[in-house]
Every structure is written in C-alpha cells, then in structure tokens.
NUMIVO-212636 format. One record per residue (C-alpha): residue number from 1; residue in one letter; x, y, z. Coordinates in steps of 0.02 Angstrom, whole numbers, plus 50000, padded with zeros to 5 digits. Layout:
# NUMIVO-212636
    nr   rest       X       Y       Z
   NUM      A       X       Y       Z
...
//
This chain:
# NUMIVO-212636
    nr   rest       X       Y       Z
     1      X   50994   49975   48622
     2      X   50813   50030   48597
     3      X   50765   49852   48552
     4      X   50851   49787   48709
     5      X   50765   49915   48820
     6      X   50593   49859   48765
     7      X   50624   49671   48752
     8      X   50484   49571   48833
     9      X   50470   49403   48920
    10      X   50382   49266   48825
    11      X   50232   49242   48939
    12      X   50233   49053   48919
    13      X   50415   49050   48973
    14      X   50406   49178   49111
    15      X   50538   49120   49235
    16      X   50426   49154   49385
    17      X   50269   49061   49330
    18      X   50234   48909   49437
    19      X   50373   48955   49558
    20      X   50383   48813   49680
    21      X   50328   48681   49553
    22      X   50405   48636   49385
    23      X   50478   48800   49327
    24      X   50539   48877   49488
    25      X   50709   48958   49498
    26      X   50876   48871   49495
    27      X   50887   48682   49506
    28      X   50918   48624   49684
    29      X   50865   48790   49763
    30      X   50722   48812   49884
    31      X   50568   48891   49804
    32      X   50415   48987   49861
    33      X   50279   48882   49941
    34      X   50102   48874   49870
    35      X   49998   48887   50027
    36      X   49870   49027   50002
    37      X   49684   49006   49961
    38      X   49558   49135   49900
    39      X   49508   49165   50082
    40      X   49690   49199   50128
    41      X   49706   49320   49982
    42      X   49548   49417   50027
    43      X   49608   49429   50207
    44      X   49780   49487   50147
    45      X   49695   49621   50042
    46      X   49584   49680   50184
    47      X   49734   49674   50300
    48      X   49830   49791   50185
    49      X   49688   49906   50133
    50      X   49600   49936   50299
    51      X   49723   50022   50412
    52      X   49801   50193   50391
    53      X   49659   50246   50275
    54      X   49525   50234   50410
    55      X   49631   50262   50564
    56      X   49746   50403   50505
    57      X   49733   50471   50328
    58      X   49545   50503   50329
    59      X   49551   50631   50468
    60      X   49703   50723   50402
    61      X   49635   50735   50224
    62      X   49468   50798   50291
    63      X   49547   50927   50405
    64      X   49670   50996   50277
    65      X   49579   50981   50111
    66      X   49403   50909   50089
    67      X   49302   50932   50249
    68      X   49146   50820   50255
    69      X   49166   50797   50067
    70      X   49305   50673   50107
    71      X   49168   50548   50066
    72      X   49174   50608   49885
    73      X   49363   50596   49887
    74      X   49350   50413   49937
    75      X   49226   50383   49797
    76      X   49342   50465   49668
    77      X   49494   50369   49729
    78      X   49393   50208   49740
    79      X   49333   50230   49560
    80      X   49511   50248   49495
    81      X   49567   50102   49602
    82      X   49423   49990   49542
    83      X   49473   50018   49360
    84      X   49653   49972   49401
    85      X   49595   49823   49505
    86      X   49502   49750   49355
    87      X   49664   49760   49254
    88      X   49764   49684   49397
    89      X   49640   49540   49408
    90      X   49661   49496   49223
    91      X   49850   49500   49236
    92      X   49859   49407   49402
    93      X   49752   49264   49336
    94      X   49848   49255   49172
    95      X   50025   49280   49240
    96      X   50024   49211   49419
    97      X   50194   49275   49475
    98      X   50265   49359   49628
    99      X   50320   49521   49544
   100      X   50150   49606   49529
   101      X   50146   49753   49407
   102      X   50333   49736   49376
   103      X   50313   49563   49300
   104      X   50156   49612   49205
   105      X   50249   49759   49125
   106      X   50397   49648   49081
   107      X   50281   49533   48984
   108      X   50193   49671   48889
   109      X   50288   49836   48879
   110      X   50470   49783   48895
   111      X   50614   49781   49016
   112      X   50642   49968   49035
   113      X   50458   50001   49074
   114      X   50461   49852   49192
   115      X   50609   49926   49285
   116      X   50522   50094   49298
   117      X   50366   50010   49367
   118      X   50468   49899   49483
   119      X   50560   50050   49552
   120      X   50392   50137   49578
   121      X   50333   49983   49674
   122      X   50488   49992   49784
   123      X   50433   50169   49826
   124      X   50256   50109   49859
   125      X   50294   49964   49975
   126      X   50447   50031   50063
   127      X   50368   50199   50103
   128      X   50201   50120   50148
   129      X   50284   50020   50285
   130      X   50366   50178   50351
   131      X   50205   50280   50334
   132      X   50094   50156   50423
   133      X   50224   50130   50559
   134      X   50217   50318   50592
   135      X   50027   50307   50610
   136      X   50045   50153   50720
   137      X   50160   50252   50833
   138      X   50026   50387   50858
   139      X   49896   50260   50915
   140      X   50022   50165   51020
   141      X   50065   50326   51112
   142      X   49878   50358   51136
   143      X   49862   50182   51209
   144      X   50005   50216   51329
   145      X   49919   50378   51381
   146      X   49757   50284   51418
   147      X   49852   50152   51517
   148      X   49938   50290   51616
   149      X   49767   50358   51666
   150      X   49706   50187   51723
   151      X   49856   50144   51832
   152      X   49890   50320   51896
   153      X   50071   50313   51837
   154      X   50143   50388   51678
   155      X   50209   50249   51565
   156      X   50204   50349   51403
   157      X   50360   50381   51303
   158      X   50441   50554   51307
   159      X   50398   50654   51152
   160      X   50579   50659   51096
   161      X   50575   50469   51073
   162      X   50400   50457   50998
   163      X   50402   50578   50851
   164      X   50499   50598   50690
   165      X   50649   50716   50695
   166      X   50615   50779   50517
   167      X   50466   50843   50421
   168      X   50445   50912   50245
   169      X   50367   51083   50216
   170      X   50343   51147   50038
   171      X   50463   51014   49976
   172      X   50603   51057   50098
   173      X   50663   50956   50249
   174      X   50646   51040   50418
   175      X   50702   50979   50589
   176      X   50569   50955   50725
   177      X   50684   50944   50875
   178      X   50638   50762   50908
   179      X   50765   50620   50915
   180      X   50679   50468   50838
   181      X   50508   50387   50819
   182      X   50554   50235   50922
   183      X   50385   50144   50917
   184      X   50387   50150   50726
   185      X   50560   50072   50721
   186      X   50511   49938   50848
   187      X   50352   49879   50759
   188      X   50443   49866   50591
   189      X   50582   49765   50672
   190      X   50459   49645   50754
   191      X   50356   49614   50596
   192      X   50513   49595   50490
   193      X   50558   49449   50601
   194      X   50386   49372   50575
   195      X   50399   49389   50385
   196      X   50572   49309   50391
   197      X   50498   49152   50470
   198      X   50370   49108   50337
   199      X   50222   49148   50224
   200      X   50101   49026   50308
   201      X   50135   49094   50483
   202      X   50122   49273   50419
   203      X   49955   49239   50333
   204      X   49886   49153   50488
   205      X   49933   49298   50602
   206      X   49864   49421   50475
   207      X   49695   49330   50472
   208      X   49679   49348   50661
   209      X   49724   49533   50655
   210      X   49604   49567   50512
   211      X   49461   49486   50608
   212      X   49497   49598   50759
   213      X   49511   49753   50649
   214      X   49348   49725   50557
   215      X   49254   49694   50720
   216      X   49322   49857   50791
   217      X   49269   49954   50637
   218      X   49095   49878   50641
   219      X   49080   49924   50825
   220      X   49130   50103   50785
   221      X   48999   50111   50646
   222      X   48862   50035   50754
   223      X   48885   50144   50909
   224      X   48959   50307   50843
   225      X   48824   50322   50710
   226      X   48699   50362   50849
   227      X   48796   50521   50890
   228      X   48806   50592   50714
   229      X   48756   50775   50708
   230      X   48706   50825   50529
   231      X   48760   51003   50567
   232      X   48941   50943   50557
   233      X   48909   50904   50373
   234      X   48861   51084   50329
   235      X   48933   51149   50221
   236      X   48969   50980   50145
   237      X   49102   51055   50031
   238      X   49181   51200   50129
   239      X   49220   51360   50033
   240      X   49390   51361   49953
   241      X   49520   51456   50057
   242      X   49653   51457   49922
   243      X   49749   51321   49833
   244      X   49688   51147   49877
   245      X   49615   51196   50046
   246      X   49431   51149   50032
   247      X   49314   51174   49885
   248      X   49317   51054   49737
   249      X   49505   51079   49724
   250      X   49519   51011   49900
   251      X   49409   50861   49858
   252      X   49526   50816   49715
   253      X   49682   50843   49820
   254      X   49610   50736   49959
   255      X   49569   50599   49832
   256      X   49753   50589   49787
   257      X   49798   50577   49972
   258      X   49668   50446   50020
   259      X   49717   50342   49869
   260      X   49852   50283   49988
   261      X   49711   50196   50080
   262      X   49670   50082   49933
   263      X   49838   50014   49882
   264      X   49826   49853   49980
   265      X   49748   49751   49840
   266      X   49911   49770   49745
   267      X   49995   49671   49885
   268      X   49877   49526   49847
   269      X   49952   49508   49673
   270      X   50129   49494   49743
   271      X   50077   49330   49826
   272      X   50018   49250   49662
   273      X   50165   49129   49657
   274      X   50112   49065   49828
   275      X   49926   49044   49787
   276      X   49861   48866   49770
   277      X   49748   48906   49622
   278      X   49800   49079   49560
   279      X   49691   49079   49402
   280      X   49534   49068   49508
   281      X   49589   49141   49674
   282      X   49682   49300   49621
   283      X   49531   49391   49544
   284      X   49426   49341   49695
   285      X   49558   49404   49816
   286      X   49588   49569   49726
   287      X   49409   49621   49687
   288      X   49334   49547   49846
   289      X   49450   49642   49963
   290      X   49427   49805   49866
   291      X   49237   49799   49871
   292      X   49229   49761   50057
   293      X   49351   49898   50102
   294      X   49275   50033   49990
   295      X   49105   50014   50073
   296      X   49182   50024   50247
   297      X   49287   50177   50202
   298      X   49138   50277   50141
   299      X   49032   50235   50293
   300      X   49171   50272   50419
   301      X   49218   50436   50333
   302      X   49036   50494   50343
   303      X   49019   50449   50527
   304      X   49189   50523   50575
   305      X   49149   50693   50502
   306      X   48973   50681   50574
   307      X   49025   50661   50756
   308      X   49161   50795   50759
   309      X   49207   50957   50673
   310      X   49319   50904   50529
   311      X   49446   51040   50574
   312      X   49487   50945   50733
   313      X   49533   50783   50645
   314      X   49708   50828   50584
   315      X   49794   50724   50719
   316      X   49896   50562   50711
   317      X   49745   50470   50787
   318      X   49589   50558   50715
   319      X   49463   50421   50758
   320      X   49515   50424   50941
   321      X   49515   50614   50935
   322      X   49335   50618   50870
   323      X   49279   50507   51015
   324      X   49361   50622   51145
   325      X   49202   50727   51146
   326      X   49090   50582   51201
   327      X   49121   50521   51380
   328      X   48989   50385   51359
   329      X   49093   50313   51216
   330      X   49255   50307   51314
   331      X   49250   50117   51309
   332      X   49235   50125   51120
   333      X   49384   50242   51110
   334      X   49489   50113   51202
   335      X   49432   49976   51084
   336      X   49468   50087   50932
   337      X   49643   50125   50993
   338      X   49679   49940   51022
   339      X   49601   49899   50853
   340      X   49708   50030   50767
   341      X   49867   49965   50847
   342      X   49830   49788   50790
   343      X   49753   49842   50623
   344      X   49898   49949   50569
   345      X   50012   49805   50616
   346      X   49928   49697   50483
   347      X   49959   49829   50350
   348      X   50143   49831   50393
   349      X   50143   49642   50389
   350      X   50067   49628   50214
   351      X   50178   49763   50141
   352      X   50334   49686   50216
   353      X   50281   49523   50133
   354      X   50256   49609   49964
   355      X   50414   49711   49937
   356      X   50542   49568   49956
   357      X   50442   49466   49830
   358      X   50458   49606   49702
   359      X   50645   49609   49736
   360      X   50642   49420   49714
   361      X   50570   49437   49539
   362      X   50688   49578   49490
   363      X   50839   49479   49551
   364      X   50784   49326   49452
   365      X   50785   49437   49298
   366      X   50960   49499   49339
   367      X   50909   49681   49361
   368      X   50968   49688   49542
   369      X   51099   49580   49631
   370      X   51059   49393   49639
   371      X   51065   49393   49829
   372      X   50889   49467   49830
   373      X   50828   49312   49737
   374      X   50885   49188   49868
   375      X   50756   49087   49962
   376      X   50786   49027   50139
   377      X   50801   48836   50136
   378      X   50707   48811   50298
   379      X   50577   48951   50297
   380      X   50562   48964   50106
   381      X   50550   49154   50110
   382      X   50655   49287   50019
   383      X   50749   49318   50180
   384      X   50885   49436   50118
   385      X   50760   49554   50037
   386      X   50651   49546   50193
   387      X   50793   49603   50305
   388      X   50850   49741   50186
   389      X   50673   49810   50167
   390      X   50646   49802   50355
   391      X   50804   49901   50392
   392      X   50769   50035   50261
   393      X   50585   50053   50313
   394      X   50633   50067   50497
   395      X   50754   50208   50454
   396      X   50622   50303   50355
   397      X   50484   50275   50484
   398      X   50598   50328   50625
   399      X   50655   50488   50542
   400      X   50509   50560   50441
   401      X   50327   50600   50480
   402      X   50176   50520   50399
   403      X   50131   50664   50282
   404      X   50270   50663   50153
   405      X   50291   50474   50165
   406      X   50108   50445   50124
   407      X   50108   50559   49972
   408      X   50266   50477   49903
   409      X   50178   50309   49920
   410      X   50027   50371   49823
   411      X   50133   50438   49680
   412      X   50231   50277   49658
   413      X   50072   50174   49666
   414      X   49977   50279   49541
   415      X   50117   50265   49412
   416      X   50119   50076   49431
   417      X   49929   50064   49418
   418      X   49924   50172   49261
   419      X   50055   50060   49178
   420      X   49957   49902   49219
   421      X   49800   49977   49139
   422      X   49898   50016   48981
   423      X   49980   49844   48982
   424      X   49814   49750   48982
   425      X   49755   49844   48828
   426      X   49921   49817   48738
   427      X   49916   49630   48771
   428      X   49737   49617   48708
   429      X   49798   49674   48537
   430      X   49970   49593   48532
   431      X   49923   49424   48609
   432      X   49734   49400   48590
   433      X   49753   49210   48588
   434      X   49817   49196   48767
   435      X   49696   49109   48887
   436      X   49621   49230   49012
   437      X   49533   49158   49164
   438      X   49469   49334   49200
   439      X   49440   49468   49069
   440      X   49421   49655   49094
   441      X   49248   49707   49031
   442      X   49247   49837   48890
   443      X   49439   49850   48891
   444      X   49446   49989   48761
   445      X   49355   50100   48888
   446      X   49407   50032   49059
   447      X   49595   50025   49025
   448      X   49621   50202   48956
   449      X   49501   50275   49084
   450      X   49594   50186   49225
   451      X   49762   50252   49164
   452      X   49697   50430   49146
   453      X   49614   50427   49318
   454      X   49774   50367   49401
   455      X   49883   50496   49312
   456      X   49761   50636   49357
   457      X   49776   50591   49541
   458      X   49966   50575   49524
   459      X   49979   50755   49464
   460      X   49884   50816   49618
   461      X   50030   50764   49731
   462      X   50170   50787   49604
   463      X   50143   50976   49598
   464      X   50199   50992   49780
   465      X   50322   50849   49795
   466      X   50401   50847   49622
   467      X   50578   50866   49689
   468      X   50568   50704   49788
   469      X   50484   50608   49648
   470      X   50612   50665   49519
   471      X   50754   50620   49638
   472      X   50682   50445   49662
   473      X   50667   50420   49473
   474      X   50846   50478   49444
   475      X   50913   50357   49575
   476      X   50818   50218   49487
   477      X   50893   50263   49319
   478      X   51068   50260   49392
   479      X   51041   50085   49464
   480      X   50965   50017   49303
   481      X   51095   50083   49182
   482      X   51237   50056   49306
   483      X   51191   49875   49346
   484      X   51026   49808   49279
   485      X   51052   49838   49093
   486      X   51217   49745   49086
   487      X   51160   49601   49199
   488      X   50989   49571   49120
   489      X   50962   49384   49098
   490      X   50836   49414   48958
   491      X   50966   49514   48861
   492      X   51098   49379   48886
   493      X   50974   49247   48829
   494      X   50926   49345   48673
   495      X   51109   49375   48632
//
C-alpha cells in the first residue's frame, strides 16, 4: 500500500501533457484549446494578483496587525512568494499541464502527496473566489452609495442583503443577523457563466479589466502621493499591544494575511495546457506578473498608510475609506471604487478558470469522478467543474465574511507552494537528465528556503484557525481513501 500511495507519473507519459494535441484525453473527446500567449499569461497573473490585496486585504492587515509596517509584511510575503514562483516556473516549463502544483507533485512525490496538494489547491481557489466576491460586494455597495448621492434617491441594498450572515471569532461561527451577501452571489454567478463559454473569451475580457485596473492604481499612486503625511508613518512599527497586534509579531502575522494577495501567479500555471508555447511562455507569465504586482503593492501600501491613520483602514473598502478625508480627491475615490469593482471581478474570473482545470486533471487521474474531466464539445471548457465550483463558491461567499475565508486561502496556498519547492529539489536529484527550459538558480538554497518561508507563514494563521484547517484535511482524506485510492488510473495501470 505504501508503494501505491507514493507511485509517480512518468513525466514523459504524463496524461495531461500536450492536452489538445497528440496526447490529450480520450480518443474522440473534445480537448483543451491552446490559445494563450505570454502576454495573455502575464495579464492573467496580474488579473489574479492585483485585486483583493490592494483594494481590501492591505487596509485590514494594517489596521489589525502591522500598522504602516504593512510595507514590510508585503516584502516578507513577496520574498516567500518569489522563491516559490521560481520553482513554479521550472515545473511549468518542464511539465506544461493544467493541474498546477497537483500535477507537479504527482510527477515527483507520488499520488498521496499529489492528492494532499490538490485538495489544498481546492481550498485555495474555491475560497479565493468566495473571499474576493465578499470584497467586491463591499466596493459595489460603496458604488451604490455614491450613485445614491448623485441622483438624490437611495438605490443601495439593505444591509440584510449585502452582508454575510456568519462570521468566525476565535475559531467559532457566530451569526451576524444578516440574511445573505447577495452581491457576492450575483458576481460569482455571472462570471461562472463567462468561464463556461470559453477560455479565449475569458482571457480577452480579463485583459480589458486588467488594463482598467492598472490605470486606476497608477492614478491613485500619482494623485494620492501628493497628500502623504509622513506623520502617519510614525511609529512605523506600532508598539505591540499583545499577541499579534502590532510590533514585529504583527508584521509577521500580517505577512501571512497579505500572502493571499500574491497567489494569482499560481493560477497562471493552471493554464499551461492552453498555452501556445508553454516552455517559453510559462516562466515569463509567472515571474513577469509577480514582479509587476510586487512593486505596485509596496508603493500602494506606503501611500495608503501615509494619507490616513492606519487604524481607520479596517473596512471592506479601505482605499475608498482613506480618500474620504480629501474632498479634492472625491473624483479619484469614484474612479477607485469603479476600478475595484472591475478589478476584483478579474480575480474572480481567473480563479474560476483555475479550479475546474485542477479538477480536470484530478478526474483524468481517476482520483475524483470522471464527470469533472469532461470537456464541453462546443466551448471546449471543463464545464461540469466550472458549474460545481461556481455553486460552491457562491454559497461560501454569500454566507461568510472575508476574514476567515482569506486566511483559509492563505493556508491552503502556502502548503501547496511549500510542496512545489520540495518537489523541484527532489526532481533535480532523481531525474537530472530531464530537459529544463527554465532552471531555478542555486536550487539547494532556493528550494529549501522557499519551503521553510511558506511553512513559517502557514503557522502564523494555523495557530488561530487550526480547527478549520484540520477539518478540511480530514474531509480530503475521506474522499481519497473512500474513492480516489480505489479508482486511481495509475494504480490500475501499474497493476
């Protein structure tokens, strides 16, 4: 049984490589379409990375944990993410498949580890959609409030239909008295429909949204920077008030929270089977999007805490909140709100594209029911997985607030990233002869350091939310040993 649990795919015979060409899926079935260039992949990465990090998470992490030192938290999280991104780039160029870290783990560390990573990715993508939809709802409600002021008539939603009915305090669920976060459910439903239609249409829409979002952020940087008051940065690291509230402990805790802001580059790797030239384009897409977004995050975090007291930023729409104090920037506030509504939409779009493609890979391996591996004959998308993910994400986004959802995302992501870092090093020793279009520099240092950095950030959130993480892992074990182990196609082939 131990041998079966850690059986690996032969990389040359990986069933997902060249999906859509000579090795793709079952004979006669529709396959994924290779339509994405390096530009598309960079835009997908920026679309996923820039969103909730700038528009939502930054303010909350600053208000509750780091203060102005949120800039340092972004640097710490970005460092860990850069190490993982280098490892992702080597794998994505060498194994251009749609399963991301799941497929990489299957080829290096074995089926059981691959399942664990795949289940962590389900947590990452599914909860990210729900988390970002909750943030989108906050800015959408702010937009409705602004519109109400312009037209002199209240068109905003009642609070009972615009906020989550449940929150989590100290690991326990508490009711808020609200009914449902209706805007969060609505945006997930709309984007699920778009992802159902096709990868090319989704990438095109995403490119337009990303362009709008980047312009809005650059406008914020250009005009808000003039109003920075250095006094807001003193003390840069507020005195610790106990636990992870400020001080260096708060900087570390905030780094684990804002790590959520960086996970978008992982979504780039899930589109590898739909890239025209994955060996060249995947490293460009992953590293390019990460570099652009890291620079923007640091600049925006500095300006945001420089124009407003960081204690005031713990709202669902912190950027708009910071601009409330500047009547001359009211026009910029409107643009920021519109940019956030469109920008967060692109994050939901990319994540809803990524999760069904991980299900697609897992279904092809027999670890989950084959229905998740079906491709729509007309649209050539994993339509069943898209619908299932959309429904589950809408339920989570409609019922829970952004706080606990975001931290669950970070924990699942960090586990997957740490495994990828380990996998690259393992493969360097077990299969040194494999061609690598991109190679991690100094792997004996980068790979272990990347894994340790990710696990250190994981523990920051695990201490508070261990019940939910353990429950998620247990559910995954039940599914694997109840279905996946006995239906594994690799095991049947080896038998």
